[in-house]
Backbone as ProteinMPNN parsed JSONL, in Angstrom:
{"seq_chain_A": "XXXXXXXXXXXXXXXXXXXXXXXXXXXXXXXXXXXXXXXXXXXXXXXXXXXXXXXXXXXXXXXXXXXXXXXXXXXXXXXXXXXXXXXXXXXXXXXXXXXXXXXXXXXXXXXXXXXXXXXXXXXXXXXXXXXXXXXXXXXXXXXXXXXXXXXXXXXXXXXXXXXXXXXXXXXXXXXXXXXXXXXXXXXXXXXXXXXXXXXXXXXXXXXX", "coords_chain_A": {"N_chain_A": [[0.848, -1.192, -0.001], [0.74, 2.082, -1.013], [0.319, 4.342, 0.587], [1.097, 3.484, 3.109], [3.859, 2.948, 2.71], [4.934, 5.361, 1.602], [3.996, 7.501, 3.176], [3.412, 6.821, 5.896], [5.392, 4.945, 6.923], [7.625, 6.403, 6.258], [7.381, 8.364, 8.048], [5.976, 10.707, 7.544], [3.312, 11.191, 8.102], [1.28, 10.256, 10.899], [-0.58, 7.195, 11.374], [-3.246, 7.758, 12.293], [-3.481, 10.379, 11.508], [-3.498, 10.17, 8.747], [-5.926, 8.862, 8.432], [-7.645, 10.887, 9.292], [-7.305, 12.713, 7.216], [-8.312, 11.257, 5.075], [-10.919, 11.163, 5.906], [-11.691, 13.862, 5.603], [-11.388, 14.064, 2.835], [-13.443, 12.43, 1.981], [-15.753, 13.976, 2.253], [-15.468, 15.754, 0.17], [-15.501, 14.213, -2.053], [-17.614, 12.215, -2.25], [-18.509, 10.204, -3.881], [-16.811, 8.085, -3.839], [-17.155, 6.87, -1.367], [-17.363, 4.235, -0.301], [-14.865, 3.154, -1.007], [-13.122, 4.865, 0.38], [-13.811, 4.258, 3.048], [-13.034, 1.6, 3.11], [-10.298, 1.902, 2.854], [-9.707, 3.224, 5.254], [-10.358, 1.126, 6.978], [-8.363, -0.764, 6.328], [-6.068, 0.581, 7.245], [-6.646, 0.803, 9.97], [-6.712, -1.917, 10.678], [-4.09, -2.678, 10.067], [-2.538, -1.146, 11.808], [-3.645, -1.558, 14.247], [-5.681, 0.119, 15.274], [-8.212, 1.252, 17.314], [-9.66, 3.322, 18.215], [-10.502, 6.646, 17.402], [-10.102, 10.079, 17.667], [-10.273, 12.519, 16.196], [-12.323, 12.638, 13.93], [-15.031, 12.687, 11.624], [-18.523, 12.582, 12.598], [-20.175, 11.434, 10.654], [-18.498, 9.72, 9.16], [-17.766, 7.971, 11.208], [-20.252, 6.831, 11.721], [-20.964, 5.591, 9.24], [-18.82, 3.843, 8.958], [-19.225, 2.149, 11.098], [-21.686, 1.049, 10.325], [-20.9, -0.351, 8.083], [-18.817, -2.082, 8.91], [-19.374, -2.864, 11.451], [-17.961, -1.751, 13.569], [-17.173, 0.532, 16.01], [-15.513, 3.44, 16.025], [-15.485, 5.732, 17.523], [-17.347, 8.104, 19.554], [-20.703, 9.175, 18.834], [-22.751, 11.993, 18.687], [-26.091, 12.083, 19.968], [-27.954, 13.59, 18.554], [-26.864, 13.718, 15.988], [-26.814, 11.02, 15.366], [-29.537, 10.476, 15.307], [-30.239, 12.075, 13.113], [-28.911, 10.761, 10.993], [-30.06, 8.196, 11.079], [-32.819, 8.751, 10.774], [-32.87, 9.865, 8.245], [-31.967, 7.891, 6.697], [-29.205, 7.482, 6.066], [-26.584, 6.1, 4.156], [-23.937, 4.002, 2.879], [-24.169, 4.184, 0.193], [-24.791, 6.764, -0.375], [-26.876, 8.197, -1.918], [-30.295, 7.233, -2.439], [-31.394, 4.803, -4.85], [-33.501, 5.654, -6.456], [-33.457, 8.358, -6.348], [-33.188, 11.73, -7.568], [-30.762, 12.885, -7.13], [-29.085, 10.729, -7.048], [-29.152, 10.019, -9.701], [-27.808, 12.197, -10.786], [-25.352, 11.854, -9.539], [-24.451, 9.572, -10.866], [-24.32, 10.591, -13.364], [-26.532, 10.177, -15.018], [-28.173, 11.092, -17.45], [-30.408, 10.405, -18.921], [-32.257, 9.503, -17.031], [-32.589, 11.869, -15.625], [-33.802, 13.464, -17.577], [-36.201, 12.068, -17.885], [-37.336, 12.407, -15.29], [-37.55, 15.167, -15.271], [-39.59, 15.583, -17.019], [-41.829, 14.989, -15.668], [-44.892, 16.052, -14.181], [-44.852, 17.002, -11.577], [-42.271, 17.791, -11.172], [-39.666, 19.677, -9.708], [-37.615, 22.204, -10.429], [-36.108, 23.644, -8.698], [-35.376, 22.103, -6.589], [-33.458, 21.086, -3.76], [-30.705, 19.88, -1.758], [-29.938, 19.062, 1.581], [-27.4, 17.879, 3.362], [-25.204, 15.868, 5.329], [-23.268, 14.686, 3.903], [-21.972, 16.418, 2.253], [-19.612, 19.161, 1.873], [-19.385, 21.955, 4.169], [-20.402, 25.242, 3.418], [-18.295, 28.168, 3.282], [-19.515, 30.568, 4.151], [-21.671, 29.619, 5.532], [-20.737, 28.58, 7.812], [-20.561, 29.888, 10.36], [-23.237, 30.397, 11.052], [-24.49, 27.93, 10.735], [-22.735, 25.42, 11.371], [-22.881, 22.762, 10.741], [-24.304, 21.801, 8.44], [-24.899, 22.348, 4.9], [-26.894, 23.596, 2.178], [-27.475, 22.503, -1.124], [-28.131, 23.082, -4.601], [-29.529, 21.573, -7.639], [-27.799, 22.072, -9.858], [-25.412, 22.736, -8.604], [-24.822, 20.312, -7.381], [-24.404, 18.784, -9.656], [-21.999, 19.93, -10.505], [-20.369, 19.26, -8.37], [-20.132, 16.445, -8.642], [-19.107, 16.332, -11.162], [-20.847, 15.838, -13.213], [-21.343, 16.048, -16.255], [-23.125, 15.717, -18.45], [-25.667, 15.839, -17.251], [-25.449, 18.374, -16.164], [-25.29, 20.01, -18.486], [-27.8, 19.508, -19.622], [-29.61, 20.482, -17.631], [-28.892, 23.155, -17.563], [-29.539, 23.957, -20.158], [-32.264, 23.274, -20.405], [-33.589, 24.468, -18.169], [-32.267, 26.789, -17.601], [-30.721, 27.203, -15.299], [-29.069, 29.113, -12.812], [-25.542, 29.748, -12.574], [-23.601, 29.411, -9.731], [-21.332, 30.626, -7.155], [-20.659, 28.397, -5.719], [-21.012, 26.421, -7.6], [-18.809, 26.987, -9.211], [-16.696, 26.528, -7.394], [-17.03, 23.751, -6.889], [-16.67, 22.816, -9.465], [-13.965, 23.148, -9.883], [-13.05, 21.247, -8.12], [-14.076, 18.797, -9.135], [-13.046, 18.862, -11.687], [-13.833, 18.732, -14.394], [-13.499, 19.745, -17.646], [-15.491, 20.953, -19.409], [-17.552, 21.728, -17.684], [-16.164, 23.371, -15.885], [-15.208, 25.434, -17.574], [-17.619, 26.595, -18.422], [-18.602, 27.532, -15.997], [-16.651, 29.426, -15.356], [-17.214, 31.391, -17.179], [-19.23, 32.836, -16.037], [-18.708, 33.263, -13.373], [-16.212, 34.696, -11.316], [-13.004, 33.404, -10.417], [-12.897, 33.51, -7.408], [-12.731, 33.338, -3.818], [-11.936, 30.727, -3.583], [-9.883, 29.715, -2.137], [-10.369, 28.658, 0.416], [-11.733, 26.198, 0.0], [-9.873, 24.764, -1.587], [-7.75, 24.683, 0.193], [-8.722, 23.031, 2.159], [-8.643, 20.494, 1.1], [-6.061, 19.883, 0.56]], "CA_chain_A": [[0.003, 0.0, 0.0], [1.606, 3.247, -1.172], [0.157, 5.233, 1.743], [1.932, 2.944, 4.185], [5.279, 3.09, 2.387], [5.345, 6.738, 1.307], [3.573, 8.506, 4.153], [3.455, 6.373, 7.295], [6.705, 4.401, 7.277], [8.592, 7.503, 6.128], [7.074, 9.273, 9.164], [5.379, 11.96, 7.082], [2.092, 11.298, 8.895], [0.871, 9.125, 11.724], [-1.752, 6.514, 10.802], [-4.497, 8.459, 12.621], [-3.513, 11.603, 10.697], [-3.922, 9.746, 7.408], [-7.368, 8.598, 8.518], [-8.317, 12.191, 9.361], [-7.28, 13.301, 5.872], [-9.272, 10.484, 4.28], [-12.23, 11.621, 6.387], [-11.959, 15.14, 4.931], [-11.526, 13.79, 1.397], [-14.754, 11.817, 1.747], [-16.749, 15.047, 2.096], [-15.262, 16.437, -1.102], [-15.621, 13.249, -3.152], [-18.356, 11.121, -1.619], [-18.745, 9.133, -4.854], [-15.94, 6.967, -3.467], [-17.322, 6.626, 0.058], [-17.038, 2.84, 0.022], [-13.418, 2.97, -1.127], [-12.492, 5.576, 1.488], [-14.02, 3.482, 4.267], [-12.187, 0.413, 2.994], [-8.926, 2.351, 3.124], [-9.638, 3.431, 6.708], [-10.364, -0.208, 7.598], [-7.048, -1.36, 6.152], [-5.127, 1.255, 8.136], [-6.99, 0.402, 11.339], [-6.284, -3.307, 10.868], [-2.628, -2.754, 9.995], [-1.906, -0.48, 12.957], [-4.405, -1.919, 15.456], [-6.366, 1.321, 15.756], [-9.578, 0.948, 17.748], [-10.315, 4.564, 18.64], [-10.004, 7.848, 16.738], [-10.787, 11.258, 18.209], [-10.488, 13.576, 15.204], [-12.967, 12.092, 12.742], [-16.403, 13.196, 11.572], [-19.561, 11.619, 13.014], [-20.687, 10.704, 9.496], [-17.573, 8.624, 8.875], [-17.927, 7.007, 12.294], [-21.534, 6.147, 11.538], [-20.894, 4.733, 8.064], [-17.83, 2.8, 9.238], [-19.897, 1.196, 11.982], [-22.7, 0.345, 9.539], [-20.24, -1.23, 7.113], [-17.921, -3.069, 9.511], [-19.804, -3.132, 12.828], [-16.879, -1.296, 14.448], [-17.373, 1.925, 16.399], [-14.203, 4.038, 16.297], [-15.641, 6.901, 18.392], [-18.715, 8.4, 19.978], [-21.522, 10.03, 17.974], [-23.813, 12.681, 19.409], [-27.403, 11.516, 19.701], [-28.627, 14.382, 17.526], [-26.323, 13.274, 14.695], [-27.275, 9.648, 15.165], [-30.944, 10.577, 14.904], [-30.251, 12.623, 11.751], [-28.486, 9.734, 10.049], [-31.046, 7.115, 11.075], [-34.104, 9.233, 10.246], [-32.725, 10.172, 6.821], [-31.489, 6.664, 6.035], [-27.859, 7.637, 5.518], [-25.937, 4.823, 3.869], [-22.686, 4.073, 2.129], [-24.521, 4.475, -1.195], [-24.96, 8.22, -0.398], [-28.244, 8.515, -2.341], [-31.134, 6.103, -2.834], [-31.324, 4.542, -6.292], [-34.574, 6.366, -7.157], [-33.302, 9.793, -6.12], [-32.626, 12.541, -8.649], [-29.359, 13.148, -6.815], [-28.355, 9.537, -7.466], [-29.021, 10.134, -11.155], [-26.724, 13.157, -11.027], [-24.121, 11.202, -9.08], [-24.046, 8.643, -11.925], [-24.459, 11.335, -14.627], [-27.554, 9.465, -15.784], [-28.988, 12.173, -18.01], [-31.679, 9.835, -19.343], [-33.159, 9.521, -15.884], [-32.885, 13.272, -15.339], [-34.778, 13.903, -18.581], [-37.481, 11.44, -17.517], [-37.862, 13.073, -14.097], [-37.874, 16.564, -15.614], [-40.832, 15.594, -17.791], [-42.959, 14.745, -14.767], [-45.634, 17.269, -13.852], [-44.508, 17.476, -10.235], [-40.836, 18.079, -11.083], [-39.303, 21.001, -9.188], [-36.251, 22.52, -10.851], [-35.418, 24.31, -7.588], [-35.126, 21.165, -5.509], [-32.106, 21.182, -3.2], [-30.413, 18.855, -0.767], [-29.169, 19.404, 2.771], [-26.878, 16.579, 3.775], [-23.879, 15.844, 5.95], [-22.322, 14.11, 2.942], [-21.349, 17.482, 1.473], [-18.877, 20.137, 2.687], [-20.09, 23.152, 4.628], [-19.955, 26.478, 2.789], [-17.575, 29.109, 4.139], [-20.397, 31.56, 4.744], [-22.65, 28.946, 6.377], [-20.085, 27.933, 8.949], [-20.875, 30.518, 11.641], [-24.658, 30.27, 11.355], [-24.836, 26.509, 10.788], [-21.482, 24.734, 11.068], [-23.101, 21.344, 10.518], [-24.841, 21.426, 7.135], [-25.202, 23.342, 3.875], [-27.873, 23.146, 1.189], [-26.999, 22.689, -2.489], [-29.153, 22.851, -5.625], [-29.236, 20.545, -8.636], [-26.638, 22.411, -10.674], [-24.237, 22.648, -7.733], [-24.51, 18.896, -7.224], [-23.794, 18.374, -10.931], [-20.605, 20.388, -10.494], [-19.675, 18.461, -7.343], [-19.82, 15.122, -9.179], [-18.593, 16.399, -12.52], [-21.875, 15.215, -14.057], [-21.364, 17.023, -17.35], [-24.327, 15.587, -19.265], [-26.773, 16.376, -16.451], [-25.193, 19.813, -16.076], [-25.657, 20.653, -19.76], [-29.245, 19.411, -19.793], [-30.297, 21.381, -16.702], [-28.616, 24.529, -18.0], [-30.272, 24.215, -21.402], [-33.703, 23.128, -20.21], [-34.162, 25.326, -17.133], [-31.456, 28.0, -17.471], [-30.355, 27.348, -13.891], [-27.919, 30.017, -12.681], [-24.276, 29.251, -12.042], [-23.266, 30.077, -8.468], [-19.929, 30.495, -6.742], [-20.462, 27.005, -5.305], [-20.806, 25.689, -8.853], [-17.413, 27.193, -9.611], [-15.834, 25.809, -6.451], [-17.12, 22.32, -7.117], [-16.135, 22.501, -10.796], [-12.523, 23.0, -9.702], [-12.809, 19.981, -7.424], [-14.347, 17.664, -10.017], [-12.052, 18.971, -12.751], [-14.354, 18.445, -15.737], [-13.26, 20.993, -18.391], [-16.7, 21.586, -19.946], [-18.255, 22.373, -16.572], [-15.304, 24.432, -15.374], [-15.201, 26.555, -18.52], [-18.934, 27.237, -18.378], [-18.686, 28.264, -14.728], [-15.75, 30.565, -15.411], [-17.828, 32.443, -17.991], [-20.192, 33.604, -15.257], [-18.197, 33.532, -12.014], [-14.776, 34.896, -11.202], [-12.425, 32.416, -9.507], [-12.581, 34.056, -6.09], [-13.221, 32.58, -2.667], [-11.642, 29.315, -3.755], [-8.772, 29.302, -1.289], [-10.852, 27.848, 1.526], [-12.015, 24.844, -0.456], [-8.621, 24.136, -2.006], [-6.935, 24.482, 1.376], [-9.298, 21.937, 2.934], [-8.405, 19.185, 0.505], [-4.64, 19.689, 0.278]], "C_chain_A": [[0.889, 1.242, 0.0], [1.501, 4.211, 0.005], [1.062, 4.791, 2.873], [3.404, 3.221, 3.921], [5.696, 4.552, 2.311], [5.058, 7.724, 2.431], [3.727, 8.071, 5.602], [4.838, 5.883, 7.683], [7.804, 5.44, 7.131], [8.34, 8.612, 7.139], [6.61, 10.654, 8.695], [4.116, 12.236, 7.884], [1.946, 10.065, 9.776], [-0.345, 8.464, 11.087], [-3.067, 7.245, 11.075], [-4.609, 9.772, 11.842], [-3.939, 11.29, 9.265], [-5.421, 9.505, 7.395], [-8.148, 9.906, 8.562], [-8.368, 12.856, 7.989], [-8.217, 12.555, 4.926], [-10.692, 10.913, 4.626], [-12.628, 12.934, 5.706], [-12.2, 14.908, 3.439], [-12.897, 13.219, 1.069], [-15.823, 12.878, 1.51], [-16.662, 15.701, 0.713], [-15.331, 15.501, -2.312], [-16.368, 12.016, -2.66], [-18.749, 10.014, -2.592], [-17.951, 7.884, -4.473], [-16.0, 6.676, -1.965], [-16.907, 5.214, 0.447], [-15.519, 2.611, -0.008], [-12.671, 3.665, 0.004], [-12.63, 4.802, 2.795], [-13.166, 2.222, 4.267], [-10.73, 0.748, 3.303], [-8.72, 2.592, 4.617], [-9.568, 2.091, 7.428], [-8.999, -0.864, 7.476], [-6.022, -0.742, 7.084], [-5.389, 0.865, 9.583], [-6.521, -1.018, 11.629], [-4.763, -3.413, 10.937], [-1.971, -2.212, 11.253], [-2.707, -0.629, 14.25], [-5.074, -0.702, 16.101], [-7.808, 0.963, 16.089], [-10.356, 2.194, 18.147], [-9.669, 5.737, 17.93], [-10.794, 9.037, 17.237], [-11.181, 12.253, 17.117], [-11.043, 13.007, 13.892], [-14.441, 12.471, 12.778], [-17.411, 12.139, 12.018], [-20.115, 10.823, 11.845], [-19.805, 9.512, 9.166], [-17.652, 7.553, 9.949], [-19.176, 6.159, 12.081], [-21.469, 5.15, 10.377], [-19.924, 3.571, 8.272], [-18.456, 1.722, 10.114], [-20.951, 0.384, 11.227], [-22.059, -0.7, 8.61], [-19.484, -2.366, 7.778], [-18.31, -3.463, 10.933], [-18.685, -2.835, 13.83], [-17.099, 0.181, 14.737], [-16.035, 2.518, 16.826], [-14.278, 5.246, 17.222], [-17.099, 7.127, 18.704], [-19.4, 9.348, 19.001], [-22.609, 10.677, 18.812], [-25.172, 12.119, 18.998], [-28.132, 12.271, 18.597], [-28.164, 13.973, 16.127], [-26.807, 11.864, 14.369], [-28.72, 9.63, 14.691], [-31.07, 11.076, 13.467], [-29.946, 11.531, 10.732], [-29.514, 8.612, 9.939], [-32.35, 7.564, 10.408], [-34.057, 9.5, 8.748], [-32.089, 9.025, 6.035], [-30.134, 6.854, 5.357], [-27.239, 6.257, 5.301], [-24.677, 5.059, 3.047], [-22.94, 4.392, 0.656], [-24.732, 5.971, -1.437], [-26.394, 8.604, -0.746], [-28.995, 7.244, -2.707], [-31.193, 6.006, -4.362], [-32.371, 5.313, -7.089], [-34.448, 7.882, -7.08], [-32.739, 10.505, -7.354], [-31.146, 12.823, -8.401], [-28.489, 11.929, -7.128], [-28.142, 9.566, -8.983], [-27.898, 11.095, -11.517], [-25.39, 12.538, -10.662], [-23.564, 10.269, -10.16], [-24.038, 9.301, -13.307], [-25.411, 10.614, -15.577], [-28.541, 10.485, -16.343], [-30.338, 11.662, -18.506], [-32.704, 9.843, -18.226], [-33.542, 10.947, -15.514], [-33.939, 13.804, -16.312], [-36.161, 13.341, -18.258], [-38.116, 12.146, -16.325], [-38.306, 14.496, -14.412], [-39.183, 16.67, -16.389], [-42.067, 15.354, -16.928], [-43.584, 16.062, -14.324], [-45.183, 17.862, -12.53], [-43.032, 17.847, -10.093], [-40.586, 19.524, -10.64], [-37.843, 21.277, -9.525], [-35.435, 23.148, -9.725], [-35.169, 23.392, -6.397], [-33.674, 21.27, -5.051], [-31.93, 20.1, -2.149], [-29.577, 19.428, 0.362], [-28.69, 18.098, 3.373], [-25.485, 16.714, 4.356], [-22.834, 15.214, 5.033], [-21.538, 15.169, 2.179], [-20.656, 18.503, 2.372], [-19.724, 21.347, 3.04], [-19.522, 24.372, 3.92], [-19.216, 27.353, 3.796], [-18.539, 30.03, 4.874], [-21.543, 30.946, 5.538], [-22.059, 28.558, 7.721], [-20.473, 28.546, 10.289], [-22.338, 30.311, 12.023], [-25.093, 28.813, 11.509], [-23.614, 25.683, 10.396], [-21.652, 23.264, 10.711], [-23.424, 21.004, 9.063], [-24.974, 22.611, 6.196], [-26.173, 22.731, 2.886], [-27.365, 23.475, -0.219], [-28.095, 22.334, -3.491], [-28.673, 21.835, -6.669], [-27.961, 20.84, -9.423], [-25.347, 22.325, -9.861], [-23.834, 21.193, -7.52], [-23.922, 18.314, -8.516], [-22.307, 18.736, -10.959], [-19.78, 19.589, -9.498], [-19.228, 17.116, -7.933], [-19.182, 15.159, -10.57], [-19.536, 15.761, -13.518], [-22.168, 16.125, -15.247], [-22.63, 16.922, -18.198], [-25.552, 16.14, -18.541], [-26.662, 17.892, -16.339], [-25.674, 20.528, -17.339], [-27.169, 20.625, -19.973], [-29.976, 20.412, -18.903], [-30.075, 22.839, -17.071], [-29.455, 24.88, -19.229], [-31.779, 24.235, -21.176], [-34.284, 24.189, -19.282], [-33.388, 26.632, -16.915], [-31.091, 28.265, -16.002], [-29.097, 28.201, -13.766], [-26.689, 29.318, -12.114], [-23.901, 30.085, -10.825], [-21.775, 29.932, -8.176], [-19.64, 29.081, -6.271], [-20.326, 26.093, -6.512], [-19.341, 25.791, -9.271], [-16.459, 26.437, -8.701], [-15.836, 24.315, -6.748], [-16.574, 21.931, -8.487], [-14.616, 22.375, -10.753], [-12.206, 21.662, -9.051], [-13.012, 18.784, -8.349], [-13.435, 17.672, -11.243], [-12.529, 18.629, -14.145], [-14.293, 19.73, -16.57], [-14.525, 21.697, -18.871], [-17.478, 22.325, -18.865], [-17.452, 23.561, -16.065], [-15.322, 25.649, -16.291], [-16.517, 27.314, -18.512], [-19.091, 28.069, -17.105], [-17.818, 29.524, -14.747], [-16.292, 31.702, -16.273], [-18.7, 33.36, -17.146], [-19.726, 33.946, -13.852], [-16.697, 33.728, -12.067], [-14.218, 33.909, -10.182], [-11.95, 33.027, -8.192], [-13.139, 33.129, -5.036], [-12.928, 31.087, -2.773], [-10.587, 28.807, -2.784], [-9.226, 28.355, -0.2], [-11.088, 26.406, 1.133], [-10.73, 24.119, -0.813], [-7.745, 23.812, -0.803], [-7.411, 23.274, 2.169], [-8.884, 20.579, 2.396], [-6.934, 18.95, 0.17], [-3.873, 19.492, 1.572]], "O_chain_A": [[1.696, 1.431, 0.91], [2.494, 4.834, 0.382], [1.714, 5.612, 3.519], [4.12, 3.678, 4.812], [6.707, 4.938, 2.896], [5.805, 8.685, 2.616], [4.13, 8.869, 6.448], [5.405, 6.353, 8.669], [8.819, 5.359, 7.822], [8.986, 9.66, 7.106], [6.831, 11.652, 9.381], [3.87, 13.369, 8.298], [2.423, 8.98, 9.443], [-1.069, 9.113, 10.332], [-3.913, 7.344, 10.186], [-5.716, 10.224, 11.55], [-4.664, 12.069, 8.647], [-6.109, 9.898, 6.453], [-9.201, 10.02, 7.935], [-9.364, 13.491, 7.642], [-8.847, 13.171, 4.066], [-11.555, 11.013, 3.753], [-13.773, 13.095, 5.283], [-13.113, 15.492, 2.854], [-13.451, 13.493, 0.003], [-16.699, 12.701, 0.663], [-17.67, 16.144, 0.163], [-15.231, 15.946, -3.455], [-15.825, 10.911, -2.654], [-19.273, 8.985, -2.167], [-18.373, 6.762, -4.753], [-14.999, 6.28, -1.368], [-16.179, 5.024, 1.421], [-14.967, 1.949, 0.871], [-11.698, 3.125, 0.53], [-11.673, 4.701, 3.563], [-12.636, 1.825, 5.304], [-10.023, -0.035, 3.937], [-7.692, 2.214, 5.179], [-8.804, 1.935, 8.381], [-8.523, -1.467, 8.439], [-5.193, -1.452, 7.654], [-4.449, 0.622, 10.34], [-5.991, -1.291, 12.706], [-4.218, -4.147, 11.762], [-0.965, -2.751, 11.715], [-2.472, 0.087, 15.223], [-5.032, -0.526, 17.319], [-8.536, 0.435, 15.248], [-11.561, 2.134, 18.388], [-8.444, 5.829, 17.857], [-12.024, 9.012, 17.234], [-12.298, 12.77, 17.119], [-10.336, 12.907, 12.889], [-15.031, 12.563, 13.854], [-17.182, 10.943, 11.839], [-20.488, 9.662, 12.012], [-20.306, 8.415, 8.919], [-17.61, 6.361, 9.644], [-19.155, 4.938, 12.239], [-21.875, 3.997, 10.524], [-20.175, 2.454, 7.819], [-18.241, 0.529, 9.897], [-21.097, -0.817, 11.455], [-22.609, -1.779, 8.39], [-19.497, -3.492, 7.281], [-17.651, -4.301, 11.55], [-18.489, -3.565, 14.802], [-17.199, 0.991, 13.815], [-15.487, 2.144, 17.863], [-13.242, 5.742, 17.665], [-17.977, 6.434, 18.189], [-18.757, 10.216, 18.411], [-23.31, 9.998, 19.561], [-25.381, 11.732, 17.848], [-28.845, 11.667, 17.795], [-28.967, 13.891, 15.198], [-27.164, 11.565, 13.229], [-29.084, 8.872, 13.793], [-31.891, 10.578, 12.697], [-30.646, 11.397, 9.728], [-29.805, 8.134, 8.843], [-32.912, 6.846, 9.581], [-35.069, 9.381, 8.057], [-31.725, 9.174, 4.868], [-29.94, 6.439, 4.214], [-27.354, 5.368, 6.145], [-24.404, 6.168, 2.588], [-22.029, 4.822, -0.051], [-24.841, 6.4, -2.586], [-27.062, 9.269, 0.046], [-28.408, 6.292, -3.223], [-31.058, 7.007, -5.066], [-32.161, 5.599, -8.268], [-35.243, 8.606, -7.68], [-31.92, 9.95, -8.086], [-30.37, 12.981, -9.343], [-27.305, 12.068, -7.434], [-27.081, 9.184, -9.478], [-27.129, 10.841, -12.444], [-24.41, 12.683, -11.393], [-22.35, 10.186, -10.347], [-23.777, 8.635, -14.309], [-25.137, 10.462, -16.768], [-29.61, 10.709, -15.774], [-31.314, 12.412, -18.511], [-33.876, 10.152, -18.445], [-34.683, 11.208, -15.134], [-34.86, 14.514, -15.908], [-37.165, 14.048, -18.346], [-39.309, 12.451, -16.35], [-39.312, 14.973, -13.885], [-39.81, 17.728, -16.411], [-43.2, 15.495, -17.389], [-42.889, 17.057, -14.118], [-45.135, 19.082, -12.376], [-42.589, 18.185, -8.996], [-41.213, 20.461, -11.136], [-36.942, 20.65, -8.967], [-34.206, 23.18, -9.791], [-34.794, 23.854, -5.32], [-32.775, 21.514, -5.856], [-32.9, 19.482, -1.71], [-28.631, 20.181, 0.133], [-29.497, 17.296, 3.844], [-24.694, 17.557, 3.934], [-21.645, 15.21, 5.355], [-20.543, 14.852, 1.527], [-21.069, 18.694, 3.516], [-20.65, 21.715, 2.317], [-18.305, 24.527, 3.827], [-19.472, 27.293, 4.999], [-18.399, 30.25, 6.078], [-22.317, 31.676, 6.158], [-22.79, 28.244, 8.66], [-20.694, 27.819, 11.257], [-22.645, 30.075, 13.192], [-25.965, 28.504, 12.321], [-23.467, 25.292, 9.239], [-20.67, 22.586, 10.409], [-22.888, 20.042, 8.513], [-25.144, 23.747, 6.64], [-26.27, 21.51, 2.763], [-26.886, 24.58, -0.474], [-28.883, 21.415, -3.27], [-27.561, 21.314, -6.586], [-27.137, 19.949, -9.628], [-24.313, 21.893, -10.371], [-22.646, 20.874, -7.483], [-23.044, 17.453, -8.469], [-21.471, 17.94, -11.385], [-18.617, 19.278, -9.758], [-18.085, 16.701, -7.744], [-18.765, 14.125, -11.091], [-19.109, 15.212, -14.534], [-23.138, 16.883, -15.232], [-23.16, 17.948, -18.625], [-26.377, 16.828, -19.143], [-27.663, 18.604, -16.412], [-26.382, 21.532, -17.26], [-27.752, 21.6, -20.447], [-30.869, 21.117, -19.373], [-30.972, 23.667, -16.91], [-30.012, 25.974, -19.318], [-32.483, 25.104, -21.691], [-35.343, 24.75, -19.564], [-33.812, 27.481, -16.131], [-31.147, 29.401, -15.531], [-28.156, 28.027, -14.54], [-26.793, 28.416, -11.283], [-23.887, 31.314, -10.884], [-21.058, 29.207, -8.866], [-18.512, 28.604, -6.4], [-19.603, 25.098, -6.458], [-18.719, 24.795, -9.64], [-15.527, 25.783, -9.171], [-14.78, 23.69, -6.845], [-16.064, 20.823, -8.652], [-14.039, 21.585, -11.5], [-11.212, 21.019, -9.389], [-12.203, 17.856, -8.344], [-13.092, 16.616, -11.775], [-11.721, 18.271, -15.002], [-14.965, 20.706, -16.237], [-14.627, 22.918, -18.754], [-18.001, 23.414, -19.101], [-18.004, 24.638, -15.84], [-15.441, 26.779, -15.818], [-16.528, 28.542, -18.588], [-19.641, 29.17, -17.135], [-18.21, 30.563, -14.216], [-15.878, 32.851, -16.116], [-18.893, 34.527, -17.49], [-20.293, 34.829, -13.21], [-15.992, 33.011, -12.778], [-14.88, 33.606, -9.189], [-10.754, 33.056, -7.904], [-13.93, 32.235, -5.336], [-13.591, 30.274, -2.128], [-10.417, 27.598, -2.627], [-8.557, 27.362, 0.084], [-10.688, 25.489, 1.851], [-10.518, 22.983, -0.389], [-7.073, 22.781, -0.782], [-6.607, 22.572, 2.782], [-8.785, 19.614, 3.154], [-6.592, 17.934, -0.436], [-2.655, 19.312, 1.546]]}, "name": "protein", "num_of_chains": 1, "seq": "XXXXXXXXXXXXXXXXXXXXXXXXXXXXXXXXXXXXXXXXXXXXXXXXXXXXXXXXXXXXXXXXXXXXXXXXXXXXXXXXXXXXXXXXXXXXXXXXXXXXXXXXXXXXXXXXXXXXXXXXXXXXXXXXXXXXXXXXXXXXXXXXXXXXXXXXXXXXXXXXXXXXXXXXXXXXXXXXXXXXXXXXXXXXXXXXXXXXXXXXXXXXXXXX"}
């Protein structure tokens, strides 16, 4: 395992520090939640780690659901949130529009958009996504993101193009931030046409 050889055995980071960084990475790329948890499990097994203090409640919860191992305590309020909203390693339920975006399934998006009850302004508030800079003081736990912002988060270019063309959804600064993270040129270029690359330091700093 390259992490073990390059970072841990060379004393660049302690094993628990690597796990903390994986925990942060999960928020910024939750498409690979299962893989991130598997990596944490390998590190815990290799270095006999049974308790971690500096790790998010979401990761603790998902790790316990996947491996039946509790690495730390979770506040009851968070536990209730995760249970009541059916948080799982899959991130989104298979029938959800956000799952369609996650998989860049534009066919499903088109089908849903044709339904009479479709709401182009639907948004999601979830602990699976990073907290905005300007939300942190008022609500350090959660932020809400719209359909186009989620497209940018996942780099779902086909869904992004359809929603822009069909509904003319506005590009926000969060679209631009997430487009840098996902790195899809078509999305990034479109976002740069309407938003200046400001306020990006915070996001980039969190994942480096």
